DOBAVEX-969636 format. One record per atom (N, C-alpha, C, CB): x, y, z; residue in three letters. Coordinates in steps of 0.2 Angstrom, whole numbers, plus 5000, padded with zeros to 4 digits. Glycine has a CB too. Layout:
XYZALA ...
//
This chain:
491850345048UNK 492250335043UNK 492950315046UNK 492350395038UNK 493250255043UNK 493850235046UNK 494450255040UNK 493850165047UNK 494950295043UNK 495450315038UNK 496050265040UNK 495650385039UNK 496550265035UNK 497150225036UNK 497550255041UNK 497550215030UNK 497950215045UNK 498350245051UNK 499050265048UNK 498450195056UNK 499450295052UNK 500050315049UNK 500550255048UNK 500450365054UNK 500350195051UNK 500750135050UNK 500650115043UNK 500550085055UNK 500050125040UNK 499850105033UNK 500250155028UNK 499150105032UNK 500250215030UNK 500550265026UNK 501350255026UNK 500450335028UNK 501650235031UNK 502350215032UNK 502450155027UNK 502550205039UNK 502050105028UNK 502150045024UNK 502150065016UNK 501649995025UNK 501750105014UNK 501650125007UNK 502350165005UNK 501050165005UNK 502550215010UNK 503050255009UNK 503750215008UNK 503150305014UNK 503850165012UNK 504450125012UNK 504450085006UNK 504450075018UNK 503850065003UNK 503850024997UNK 503950074991UNK 503149994996UNK 503750134991UNK 503950184986UNK 504650194986UNK 503550244987UNK 504950204992UNK 505650214992UNK 506150154990UNK 505850225000UNK 505850094990UNK 506250044987UNK 506150044979UNK 505949974989UNK 505650074977UNK 505650084970UNK 505350024965UNK 506250104967UNK 505149974968UNK 504849914963UNK 504149934961UNK 504949844967UNK 504049954955UNK 503349974953UNK 502849924954UNK 503349994946UNK 502949864953UNK 502449804954UNK 502249804961UNK 502749734951UNK 502749804965UNK 502649794973UNK 502249854975UNK 503349794976UNK 502449914972UNK 502049974974UNK 501349974973UNK 502350044971UNK 501149954967UNK 500449944964UNK 500149894969UNK 500449924957UNK 500449834970UNK 500149784974UNK 499949804981UNK 500649724975UNK 500449844984UNK 500349874991UNK 499749924991UNK 500949904994UNK 499749964986UNK 499250014985UNK 498549984984UNK 499350064980UNK 498549934980UNK 497849904979UNK 497649874985UNK 497949844973UNK 498049844989UNK 497849804995UNK 497549855000UNK 498449774999UNK 497949915001UNK 497649965006UNK 497050005003UNK 498250015008UNK 497050024997UNK 496450054994UNK 495850014995UNK 496650074987UNK 495949944994UNK 495349904995UNK 495049905002UNK 495549834993UNK 495549905007UNK 495349915014UNK 495049975016UNK 495949895018UNK 495350035014UNK 495150095016UNK 494850135010UNK 495750135019UNK 494250115008UNK 493950145002UNK 493750225003UNK 493350105000UNK 493650245009UNK 493450315011UNK 494050355012UNK 492950315016UNK 494650335012UNK 495250375013UNK 495450415007UNK 495750335016UNK 495250475006UNK 495350515000UNK 496150524999UNK 495050585001UNK 496450535005UNK 497250545004UNK 497550495001UNK 497550565011UNK 497450435003UNK 497750375001UNK 497450354994UNK 497550315005UNK 496850374992UNK 496550364985UNK 496950404980UNK 495850374985UNK 497150464982UNK 497450514978UNK 498150484976UNK 497550584981UNK 498550454981UNK 499150434980UNK 499050374975UNK 499550414986UNK 498650324977UNK 498550264973UNK 498350284965UNK 497950224976UNK 497950334964UNK 497750354958UNK 498350384954UNK 497250414958UNK 498850414957UNK 499450434953UNK 499850374951UNK 499850474958UNK 499850324955UNK 500250264954UNK 499850224948UNK 500250214960UNK 499150224948UNK 498850184943UNK 498850214936UNK 498050184945UNK 498950284936UNK 499050314930UNK 499650294926UNK 499050394931UNK 500150274929UNK 500850264926UNK 500750194922UNK 501350264931UNK 501250184918UNK 501350124914UNK 501550064919UNK 501850124909UNK 501250004918UNK 501449944922UNK 502249934921UNK 501049884919UNK 502549924927UNK 503249904927UNK 503649964927UNK 503349874921UNK 503450024926UNK 503850084926UNK 503550144930UNK 504050104919UNK 503850174934UNK 503650244937UNK 504250294936UNK 503450234945UNK 504050344933UNK 504550394932UNK 504750424939UNK 504250454928UNK 505350454938UNK 505650484944UNK 505250544947UNK 506450504943UNK 504950584942UNK 504550634944UNK 503950614948UNK 504350674938UNK 503650564946UNK 503050534949UNK 503250504956UNK 502750474945UNK 503750474956UNK 504050444963UNK 504150504968UNK 504650404962UNK 504450554965UNK 504550614970UNK 503950644972UNK 504950664966UNK 503450654968UNK 502750674969UNK 502450634974UNK 502350684963UNK 502450564973UNK 502150514978UNK 502450524985UNK 502150444975UNK 503150524985UNK 503450524991UNK 503250594995UNK 504250534990UNK 503150644992UNK 502950714995UNK 502250704998UNK 503050764990UNK 501850674994UNK 501150664996UNK 501050625002UNK 500650644990UNK 501450565002UNK 501450525007UNK 501750555014UNK 501850455005UNK 502250585013UNK 502550615019UNK 502150675022UNK 503250655017UNK 501750705018UNK 501250755021UNK 500650715024UNK 500950805015UNK 500450665021UNK 499850625024UNK 500150595030UNK 499650575018UNK 500750575030UNK 500950535036UNK 501050585042UNK 501750515035UNK 501250645041UNK 501250695047UNK 500550715049UNK 501650765045UNK 500050715045UNK 499350735047UNK 499050675050UNK 498950745040UNK 499250615048UNK 498950555052UNK 499250545058UNK 499050495047UNK 499850555059UNK 500150555066UNK 499850595071UNK 500950565065UNK 499650665069UNK 499350705073UNK 498650685075UNK 499350775070UNK 498250665070UNK 497550635071UNK 497550585075UNK 497250625064UNK 498050535075UNK 497950475079UNK 498350475086UNK 498250415075UNK 498650535087UNK 499050535094UNK 498750585099UNK 499750565092UNK 498150605097UNK 497850655102UNK 497350705099UNK 498350685106UNK 497050745103UNK 496550795101UNK 495850765102UNK 496750805093UNK 495450805099UNK 494650795100UNK 494450745095UNK 494350855099UNK 494750725090UNK 494550675085UNK 494550605087UNK 494850685079UNK 494850585093UNK 494850515095UNK 494250485097UNK 495350515101UNK 494150425097UNK 493550385099UNK 493350405106UNK 493650315098UNK 493850395111UNK 493650405118UNK 494050475120UNK 493850345122UNK 493650515123UNK 493950575126UNK 494350565132UNK 493450635127UNK 494150515136UNK 494450495142UNK 494450425143UNK 494250535148UNK 494950385143UNK 494950315144UNK 494750295151UNK 495650285142UNK 494750335156UNK 494550315162UNK 493750315163UNK 494850365167UNK 493450355159UNK 492650355159UNK 492350315154UNK 492550435158UNK 492650265152UNK 492250215148UNK 491750175152UNK 492750165144UNK 491150165149UNK 490650125153UNK 490850055152UNK 489950145151UNK 490850015157UNK 490949945157UNK 490349905159UNK 491549925161UNK 
//
């Protein structure tokens, strides 16, 4: 299962911080289409999809930012080391 990286989460977060609702929905649709099995990203995108087109309330934006920041910290840890990486030791890759 492939999950979105912290770079994807950062892109969504920067788009949310700019505040353009149409652009936020476009970015979320793009990444949710790519990472269909990513439950964290899907939760954020569902919050955005529930709101009216063209408007996102300040409460919703704050909740989305909080979810994205939490998801970002988890993804940074997951992709920067630990036992969940594809290769445990890059020197022992069979060539």
